[in-house]
Every structure is written in C-alpha cells, then in structure tokens.
C-alpha positions, 0 to 999 in steps of 0.5 A: 634709868633711876638709880643706875650706877654711872660708869667710872670715869677714866683713870687719867680723869681720876689722876688729873682731878686728884692733881687739881685738888692738891693744887686748889685746896692742898694735900690735906684736903684730898681724901678718897671721899673728897676725891670720889665726890669730885669725880662721882665715885664712892671712896669704896670704888676708888679704893677698889681701883687704887687699894690705898691713898698711898697707891693713889698718890704714887699713881698720880704722881706717875701720871704728872711725871709722865706729863713732865717727862714729856714736856722735858723731852720737848725741851731737851730735843729742840734745836738749841744750844745745850746750855739753853737746854740745860737751864730749861731743864733746871727751870722744869725741875724747880717748883713754881713756888711755895705749895707747887702741887707736883712738888707737894705730891712728890714730898708726901710720896717720898715721905710716905715711902719709908713704909713702901713695899718693893714694887713702890720703891722701884716705881720711885726709882724709875721716875728719878731714873728718867730725869737722871738719864735725861740729864746725863744725856744732855751733859754728854752731848754738851761735852761732845760739842765743847759747850761744857767742860769735861766732867763725869756726866753720871756723877755731875748729874747725881750732884747737880739733881741732889743740889736741885732737890735740896733747893727745890724743897726750900722752894716747895715748903716756902722757906723764907729767903729761897724764892724761885728766882734766887734758886735759879740765880744760884743754879746758874751760877753753879753751872757757869762755874762747874761746866764753863 
C-alpha cells in the first residue's frame, strides 16, 4: 500500500543505531533528523518516543551500560583469581582509545546532567552504582580469600573508580601522553601497591 507508514523499529534498534552513529561519525553528527533517517523514522516520531535529545542520549547510555554490565558480570563471575578479575574490570572500564563511543556518550550525558531533572540524575546514579557494587563485592571476595590486603572495600572502590574516571577521561579525549596502555600500567601499579 503506497504511502503507508512503516512500523517503528524496536527501541533497541534505535539505541543501537544511535550508538553506531556516535562510533562512526561522532556525537556532533547525531541529530534527531540524522538518526531518524538512519532508522526510517521522522525526527518528530523520535521526539514522541524520547521527548528530547537528552533523553535519547541517556537511554542510549543506559542501553550501552546494560551490555557492559552483562559483560562485566561474565568477567567477574568466571573461575579466575580475584586479581585477574580485577584487572579485567579495569580493562573493561578504561576506554578503548580516543573517541571511544561509550565514553564519548558518557561524557556528554554527564555534561548535560547539570540541568537534568531528579529522575535523570537517579538513573545516572544507578549506572554508577552498578559499577561500584560489583567492584566492592570483588574486593571483599579477594580479601576474604587472602588475595588482597585488608582495606575498606567501599572507600577503596570509590577512590579506585575516581582514579579510573580521571584516567579514562584523558584517554577518551585523546590527551597527549595518556594512551590506554600507559593508563592500564599506572592502574596496575597502583593496585599492586595498594592491595599487594
């Protein structure tokens, strides 16, 4: 039937397309109109579902974090020494390099959160909380088996994540002298000194 409107693609397909566009073209090229063309929807139709670009970006980040969370869960529950799993956590946390699409999105969402409503802020806290809880549990397990020296797991996790965030921002923005390999080396040295 000519002129019939195509059904909207599944939400996950729209979020995956947004993430692909960030990876391929950069965040600045992700507009509602461009995304609409990519998924066969009008920008108005996208706005109907997402209300604003900020909401689209936050939902895309939540979708991406869900995928990372599943991968993190697999890494942390496998049969391997606690330190090996901690290194895997760090490896998953740190961006792949300059303009890593997940980190590019993460930075943009956090930058926009200065004006976010309470619901958006709570959703961001939930993202951070999942990483934190997993790290605390891993540290506690490692201490209980004698793999790590005794520390306050919650405080140590907060500090380690702050260190990872700082280093990760440097990698994601391409700050000269802070490539991924150097950062991983710094973090592993810190972990050796702090938990050995």
